[in-house]
C-alpha positions, -999 to 999 in steps of 0.1 A, spaced: -632 -675 -692 -610 -693 -667 -578 -674 -676 -596 -641 -673 -609 -650 -639 -574 -660 -628 -560 -626 -638 -588 -607 -620 -581 -626 -589 -543 -616 -591 -551 -579 -596 -575 -579 -567 -548 -595 -545 -523 -568 -554 -547 -540 -546 -554 -555 -512 -516 -560 -505 -506 -524 -515 -533 -508 -495 -523 -525 -463 -509 -503 -435 -474 -519 -434 -468 -513 -471 -479 -477 -469 -454 -470 -441 -426 -485 -461 -434 -464 -491 -435 -432 -471 -401 -439 -455 -386 -445 -489 -400 -412 -502 -386 -392 -472 -351 -407 -476 -351 -399 -513 -361 -363 -506 -334 -359 -479 -308 -371 -504 -318 -345 -530 -317 -316 -504 -283 -325 -490 -267 -324 -525 -278 -288 -532 -254 -258 -524 -262 -241 -491 -259 -203 -487 -228 -192 -465 -235 -185 -429 -229 -149 -419 -206 -158 -390 -190 -190 -403 -153 -187 -411 -143 -199 -446 -124 -232 -446 -93 -234 -468 -94 -263 -492 -60 -279 -500 -54 -283 -537 -28 -302 -556 1 -281 -570 -6 -269 -605 19 -272 -633 42 -241 -640 28 -217 -665 39 -186 -684 38 -158 -658 28 -122 -663 35 -106 -629 7 -81 -624 -15 -78 -593 -42 -105 -595 -76 -96 -581 -98 -125 -570 -123 -134 -597 -159 -138 -584 -179 -167 -598 -210 -150 -614 -230 -181 -606 -221 -181 -569 -228 -147 -555 -212 -142 -520 -193 -175 -522 -169 -184 -495 -141 -186 -521 -145 -149 -531 -146 -138 -495 -114 -157 -488 -95 -143 -517 -105 -107 -509 -92 -111 -474 -60 -128 -484 -51 -102 -510 -56 -71 -488 -27 -52 -471 -43 -58 -437 -41 -96 -441 -6 -99 -426 8 -116 -457 42 -101 -467 39 -77 -497 62 -78 -527 87 -50 -520 103 -48 -554 95 -42 -591 81 -72 -610 88 -60 -645 113 -83 -661 111 -107 -631 89 -135 -643 104 -163 -622 96 -159 -585 112 -193 -578 146 -181 -590 150 -162 -557 123 -177 -535 126 -214 -540 140 -237 -512 178 -234 -516 182 -199 -530 188 -163 -520 155 -157 -501 138 -191 -496 101 -195 -493 86 -210 -461 82 -248 -460 44 -244 -462 49 -229 -497 68 -259 -511 51 -270 -543 36 -236 -552 42 -222 -586 50 -187 -600 14 -181 -611 1 -185 -576 24 -159 -559 4 -128 -566 -29 -144 -557 -19 -137 -521 11 -113 -522 3 -78 -533 27 -51 -547 38 -22 -525 27 10 -542 58 29 -555 82 2 -544 110 5 -518 129 39 -516 157 43 -542 193 50 -532 208 84 -541 234 81 -568 262 93 -544 253 64 -521 251 36 -546 288 30 -547 293 30 -509 297 -5 -495 287 -23 -473 252 -11 -468 253 -25 -432 279 1 -423 251 27 -420 220 5 -419 227 -23 -394 207 -27 -362 226 -2 -340 241 20 -367 235 55 -382 202 46 -399 190 12 -386 169 -10 -408 135 -23 -401 133 -56 -381 123 -74 -413 156 -66 -429 178 -80 -401 195 -107 -422 196 -91 -456 228 -86 -475 242 -59 -498 231 -81 -528 196 -82 -515 196 -44 -510 204 -37 -546 178 -61 -559 150 -41 -543 163 -6 -538 171 10 -572 193 41 -578 176 75 -578 181 96 -609 196 125 -590 217 131 -560 205 149 -528 212 186 -526 249 195 -519 260 215 -489 277 248 -498 313 250 -487 305 280 -465 281 258 -445 302 226 -444 320 239 -412 286 240 -394 281 209 -372 245 215 -360 224 209 -392 192 205 -372 196 240 -358 185 254 -392 168 223 -407 145 212 -379 107 211 -386 100 246 -374 133 262 -381 147 286 -407 149 260 -435 130 229 -425 140 195 -440 114 172 -456 91 153 -433 109 120 -440 141 136 -425 125 142 -391 146 117 -371 178 121 -390 209 134 -372 238 157 -381 259 125 -388 232 113 -411 232 145 -431 269 144 -440 265 108 -451 242 117 -480 248 154 -487 282 160 -502 300 194 -500 296 217 -530 327 226 -550 325 263 -554 314 287 -526 281 305 -531 287 340 -546 296 367 -520 278 399 -515 297 431 -524 305 451 -492 284 480 -506 254 457 -507 258 441 -473 242 470 -456 209 462 -474 186 440 -454 159 431 -479 175 408 -504 142 401 -522 140 437 -532 165 430 -560 166 392 -560 129 381 -562 117 358 -589 107 387 -612 130 414 -597 161 431 -612 184 401 -606 161 371 -601 172 341 -580 175 305 -592 143 285 -590 155 265 -559 158 298 -540 122 308 -544 111 304 -508 143 315 -491 143 344 -466 168 372 -460 180 353 -429 188 323 -451 207 345 -476 233 357 -451 237 322 -438 253 311 -471 263 342 -489 292 360 -471 304 395 -476 332 401 -501 364 415 -488 363 443 -513 337 462 -532 333 457 -570 353 480 -592 341 516 -593 332 535 -625 355 564 -634 337 598 -633 345 602 -670 324 570 -677 295 577 -653 277 597 -680 275 566 -701 241 549 -699 247 517 -719 272 496 -699 266 466 -722 280 486 -752 315 481 -738 310 452 -713 290 426 -731 307 394 -742 328 401 -773 329 439 -767 358 461 -757 359 451 -721 336 421 -716 322 416 -681 325 382 -663 303 354 -676 283 357 -643 272 391 -655 258 380 -688 221 387 -680 227 418 -659 213 451 -670 225 488 -668 203 491 -637 220 461 -621 254 476 -628 248 509 -611 234 490 -580 268 475 -573 294 496 -591 297 530 -575 315 560 -590 352 565 -583 365 595 -565 388 606 -593 393 599 -630 420 575 -641 454 590 -649 455 611 -680 478 603 -710 505 629 -715 504 648 -749 538 635 -758 524 599 -754 492 604 -772 508 597 -806 517 562 -795 492 535 -804 506 505 -786 500 511 -749 510 475 -740 545 481 -753 552 501 -721 523 490 -698 521 452 -700 534 431 -671 572 432 -670 574 463 -693 586 498 -684 554 508 -666 533 478 -660 496 484 -657 476 471 -626 468 434 -626 431 442 -633 442 457 -666 460 426 -679 437 418 -708 427 453 -717 434 465 -753 446 499 -767 410 507 -775 400 500 -739 428 523 -726 416 553 -746 380 548 -734 390 557 -698 424 574 -700 420 608 -718 448 630 -731 460 657 -707 456 693 -717 489 705 -702 524 699 -715 549 679 -695 579 699 -682 611 694 -702 645 687 -687 668 718 -687 698 697 -689 711 668 -709 698 633 -699 730 614 -708 756 605 -683 735 616 -654 729 599 -620 695 585 -611 667 611 -615 657 606 -579 692 616 -568 683 652 -574 645 652 -577 636 647 -541 622 671 -516 655 677 -499 675 686 -531 653 699 -558 615 701 -562 599 669 -551 582 647 -576 544 644 -576 529 615 -556 519 597 -588 556 595 -598 567 577 -566 575 544 -583 587 556 -616 621 548 -630 647 568 -650 635 550 -681 599 561 -674 611 597 -668 629 599 -702 599 584 -720 578 615 -711 603 643 -702 625 654 -731 654 679 -731 646 715 -734 654 733 -767 681 755 -751 703 741 -724 725 760 -699 762 764 -707 785 735 -700 808 737 -669 843 743 -683 862 731 -653 865 702 -629 841 699 -600 863 679 -576 869 699 -544 846 727 -555 813 725 -536 804 762 -533 795 773 -568 783 807 -555 818 817 -545 826 823 -581 792 824 -598 773 850 -579 743 868 -591 749 891 -621 743 928 -616 
């Protein structure tokens, strides 16, 4: 029993020792310390006013880069974490971080241009950063930088017009950029700016018509541009705009015939132009369009003779014009064209006498007209041409005798005709007067011997 009694005495001793006040205090202190340690290791919710603290991380190794805007990824297990709030702030346009001003397609290596000793070096604070970290902070500009017109892409240097004090100064951020940098960000536009008609090139005050509230306001992004700026981009058009026939200049409502769905519709880019704008570019022709001979006025289908491939094709610019369009510009002539003498009607080749350089050249406007065209306008005369009551051989010039002071004057239509032309129409009479059987030298008064017969 002795061993058992010894064990009981030991247990009783421990119970008394543990239950002493000193030991109890020590145990309580140990428990409090353990609990405090557990609480301090747990994540605390972010304070509403506390600013997030950036944590420096070691540079990551380079990776294959796909340059697309990278939105900060939220940790599903940490709602409202300081990391998410920080990324959302850094990646916003209001953060003050420079945006990416160029396309990123096909440009996978940011460090090729933005390393330390390259074209556009990164700040010293970025040393050690890799391609895949760039777009975590730098966001893409929507639409990219403005493209250059095709006509301006070949003009060098860019700073000639875009330096600090030049024609179109650059933003302050572009102060030290070179032509090479310009072309890397500013692509070439697919089309040139509108050209200036030749008729308007002599005008020096572009803004007088193209100011915001003027006759033809320029786009809003042209608000601060000057006359000098205009001529730098807008080249002069080659051909003049079509002139208005004099007969049409007295009309004041151009849209009456030239509206979108009118008789002669305008091009699409003229849709919103006014009558005032029309007369600014389209001058008045020095002469009216050709008139229609009275003999042709009764014809109602102009295209039957004047379409492309017909007897007398109209100019290419008239291709889509209608009979109604024709009569609007082409008035009726006062007289019919000259008639064809009966003696000439049997001839079938008009050009043999009426081409340029021939006996009786036709007007320049008739240069390409055919025999068929001639007979459409020039009809055969009903009366016969007078015959010559004398021989035509060995005679002086016809105009020697056929003037108003000698014999009967010629008609006005014969003013420029030659002896060759006269003989082409006027033949000898069937019976001629008797020949003179004596000399004429020294005999000027025929009536002295040849008086009237009784």
